[in-house]
N, CA, C and O of each residue as an XYZ file, in Angstrom:
296
protein
N     110.731     61.936    182.779
C     109.950     61.666    181.567
C     110.882     61.086    180.500
O     111.667     61.808    179.884
N     110.782     59.782    180.297
C     111.657     59.171    179.282
C     111.207     59.552    177.878
O     110.015     59.573    177.574
N     112.164     59.845    177.053
C     111.902     60.114    175.650
C     111.800     58.800    174.894
O     112.445     57.815    175.253
N     110.989     58.790    173.846
C     110.916     57.608    173.014
C     111.011     58.023    171.550
O     110.467     59.045    171.132
N     111.716     57.202    170.792
C     111.867     57.427    169.367
C     110.652     56.841    168.688
O     110.400     55.641    168.788
N     109.887     57.688    167.989
C     108.632     57.260    167.357
C     108.739     56.993    165.871
O     107.870     56.357    165.275
N     109.827     57.492    165.275
C     110.003     57.256    163.839
C     111.263     57.943    163.346
O     111.751     58.906    163.938
N     111.775     57.412    162.236
C     112.947     57.992    161.590
C     112.671     58.058    160.088
O     112.233     57.072    159.496
N     112.917     59.184    159.485
C     112.850     59.322    158.030
C     114.269     59.583    157.530
O     114.923     60.543    157.940
N     114.731     58.704    156.633
C     116.055     58.843    156.026
C     115.922     59.518    154.680
O     115.003     59.229    153.913
N     116.838     60.412    154.401
C     116.862     61.114    153.107
C     118.222     60.903    152.460
O     119.265     61.189    153.049
N     118.184     60.396    151.240
C     119.410     60.248    150.442
C     119.164     61.028    149.160
O     118.209     60.758    148.432
N     120.017     61.981    148.891
C     119.871     62.828    147.714
C     121.103     62.661    146.828
O     122.239     62.757    147.292
N     120.853     62.408    145.542
C     121.943     62.320    144.583
C     121.976     63.583    143.737
O     120.948     64.001    143.205
N     123.133     64.185    143.611
C     123.285     65.419    142.856
C     124.317     65.166    141.767
O     125.450     64.803    142.083
N     123.960     65.347    140.469
C     124.932     65.123    139.425
C     126.017     66.177    139.381
O     125.742     67.368    139.528
N     127.257     65.738    139.177
C     128.368     66.642    139.034
C     128.636     66.902    137.542
O     128.162     66.154    136.687
N     129.377     67.938    137.242
C     129.682     68.278    135.855
C     130.458     67.170    135.134
O     130.353     67.033    133.915
N     131.242     66.372    135.889
C     132.035     65.329    135.248
C     131.267     64.026    135.023
O     131.845     63.040    134.566
N     129.951     64.015    135.344
C     129.152     62.833    135.148
C     129.020     61.948    136.393
O     128.207     61.023    136.412
N     129.808     62.226    137.420
C     129.675     61.473    138.671
C     128.539     62.036    139.500
O     127.934     63.043    139.132
N     128.250     61.393    140.613
C     127.173     61.823    141.494
C     127.687     62.059    142.904
O     128.460     61.259    143.430
N     127.263     63.151    143.512
C     127.490     63.383    144.932
C     126.311     62.853    145.726
O     125.165     62.954    145.289
N     126.586     62.295    146.877
C     125.543     61.733    147.733
C     125.453     62.539    149.004
O     126.448     62.699    149.712
N     124.256     63.056    149.309
C     123.998     63.804    150.544
C     122.967     63.045    151.350
O     121.972     62.574    150.799
N     123.189     62.919    152.645
C     122.269     62.171    153.483
C     121.894     62.952    154.738
O     122.686     63.740    155.256
N     120.696     62.724    155.210
C     120.215     63.310    156.461
C     119.113     62.437    156.995
O     118.640     61.523    156.320
N     118.705     62.725    158.220
C     117.596     61.984    158.821
C     116.765     62.938    159.667
O     117.277     63.913    160.217
N     115.489     62.641    159.760
C     114.601     63.395    160.619
C     114.057     62.399    161.672
O     113.452     61.378    161.346
N     114.304     62.748    162.939
C     113.850     61.898    164.040
C     112.551     62.465    164.611
O     112.430     63.676    164.796
N     111.578     61.590    164.891
C     110.352     61.997    165.568
C     110.452     61.457    166.988
O     110.472     60.247    167.212
N     110.513     62.384    167.939
C     110.731     62.022    169.354
C     109.524     62.476    170.163
O     108.973     63.551    169.927
N     109.124     61.654    171.110
C     108.016     62.013    171.993
C     108.315     61.651    173.416
O     109.393     61.138    173.718
N     107.377     61.909    174.296
C     107.481     61.555    175.713
C     106.477     60.463    176.025
O     105.314     60.545    175.630
N     106.929     59.439    176.735
C     106.061     58.293    177.017
C     104.791     58.706    177.760
O     103.719     58.171    177.478
N     104.887     59.655    178.712
C     103.749     60.062    179.499
C     102.758     60.973    178.740
O     101.612     61.138    179.157
N     103.215     61.551    177.634
C     102.379     62.485    176.875
C     102.350     62.068    175.420
O     103.134     62.585    174.625
N     101.461     61.139    175.040
C     101.435     60.634    173.675
C     101.120     61.705    172.633
O     101.455     61.540    171.460
N     100.477     62.805    173.047
C     100.149     63.864    172.091
C     101.326     64.749    171.781
O     101.292     65.507    170.811
N     102.373     64.672    172.584
C     103.574     65.492    172.385
C     104.556     64.787    171.465
O     104.899     63.626    171.687
N     105.005     65.486    170.436
C     106.087     64.946    169.604
C     106.881     66.114    169.047
O     106.388     67.237    168.943
N     108.109     65.822    168.697
C     108.999     66.825    168.154
C     109.847     66.185    167.096
O     110.289     65.048    167.263
N     110.088     66.889    166.001
C     110.945     66.375    164.957
C     112.268     67.117    164.996
O     112.319     68.326    165.225
N     113.331     66.370    164.768
C     114.661     66.964    164.799
C     115.448     66.419    163.600
O     115.580     65.205    163.444
N     115.964     67.309    162.761
C     116.776     66.900    161.621
C     118.235     66.826    162.000
O     118.746     67.671    162.734
N     118.909     65.790    161.483
C     120.347     65.628    161.750
C     121.049     65.257    160.429
O     120.493     64.516    159.618
N     122.252     65.768    160.220
C     123.038     65.345    159.063
C     123.622     63.956    159.314
O     123.927     63.606    160.454
N     123.772     63.189    158.282
C     124.392     61.861    158.366
C     125.695     61.943    157.572
O     125.686     62.294    156.392
N     126.807     61.620    158.217
C     128.120     61.661    157.555
C     128.481     60.240    157.147
O     128.528     59.337    157.982
N     128.737     60.049    155.852
C     129.092     58.745    155.307
C     130.573     58.668    154.961
O     131.201     59.682    154.656
N     131.112     57.487    155.009
C     132.462     57.244    154.536
C     132.427     57.167    153.021
O     131.356     57.052    152.427
N     133.598     57.230    152.391
C     133.676     57.081    150.942
C     133.148     55.742    150.497
O     132.488     55.645    149.463
N     133.434     54.692    151.274
C     132.975     53.352    150.926
C     131.428     53.284    150.985
O     130.799     52.668    150.125
N     130.844     53.907    151.985
C     129.380     53.908    152.100
C     128.750     54.668    150.925
O     127.749     54.226    150.362
N     129.329     55.790    150.565
C     128.830     56.542    149.408
C     128.948     55.725    148.132
O     128.038     55.755    147.303
N     130.036     55.002    147.954
C     130.217     54.174    146.774
C     129.170     53.056    146.731
O     128.671     52.712    145.659
N     128.841     52.495    147.887
C     127.805     51.445    147.940
C     126.448     52.011    147.556
O     125.696     51.350    146.839
N     126.117     53.188    148.000
C     124.841     53.844    147.631
C     124.814     54.109    146.119
O     123.816     53.831    145.455
N     125.903     54.641    145.589
C     125.962     54.911    144.133
C     125.753     53.632    143.340
O     125.024     53.625    142.348
N     126.397     52.539    143.777
C     126.266     51.268    143.064
C     124.829     50.760    143.146
O     124.307     50.247    142.156
N     124.186     50.889    144.288
C     122.794     50.483    144.465
C     121.870     51.302    143.515
O     120.963     50.755    142.888
N     122.127     52.589    143.436
C     121.332     53.434    142.544
C     121.500     53.010    141.101
O     120.528     52.920    140.351
N     122.755     52.746    140.711
C     123.053     52.343    139.331
C     122.438     50.997    138.966
O     121.928     50.832    137.857
N     122.480     50.033    139.886
C     122.051     48.674    139.550
C     120.606     48.379    139.882
O     120.030     47.454    139.310
N     119.998     49.131    140.784
C     118.630     48.832    141.211
C     117.667     49.971    140.909
O     116.651     49.767    140.245
N     117.979     51.168    141.394
C     117.012     52.281    141.325
C     116.812     52.733    139.890
O     115.673     52.821    139.431
N     117.893     53.023    139.165
C     117.756     53.533    137.800
C     117.067     52.525    136.878
O     116.157     52.910    136.145
N     117.469     51.245    136.888
C     116.768     50.296    136.006
C     115.254     50.192    136.332
O     114.424     50.104    135.427
N     114.924     50.203    137.606
C     113.499     50.127    137.945
C     112.737     51.396    137.626
O     111.566     51.345    137.251
N     113.402     52.545    137.773
C     112.701     53.811    137.512
C     112.492     53.993    136.037
O     111.489     54.590    135.646
N     113.384     53.513    135.187
C     113.178     53.684    133.731
C     112.089     52.759    133.213
O     111.535     53.019    132.144
N     111.759     51.687    133.931
C     110.664     50.808    133.536
C     109.326     51.494    133.773
O     108.338     51.159    133.119
N     109.279     52.433    134.685
C     108.018     53.063    135.066
C     107.798     54.421    134.441
O     106.849     55.119    134.798
N     108.659     54.809    133.512
C     108.503     56.106    132.881
C     107.596     55.996    131.678
O     107.339     56.994    131.005
């Protein structure tokens, strides 16, 4: 029974530090099923480990894209 990946949900959480910087936490939830049984599915959460460069890229994206757009909608 081959497994099939039916979906992935990525989670990126920013947590403010006391010094004004942000910590970045990431995880993913995989939805896995069996090809022969479409009604069967299982979700499995996994941590995602990022390099310092990847975390810096996410912080920059949040600063230049997410925050400006979110403040327009408040």
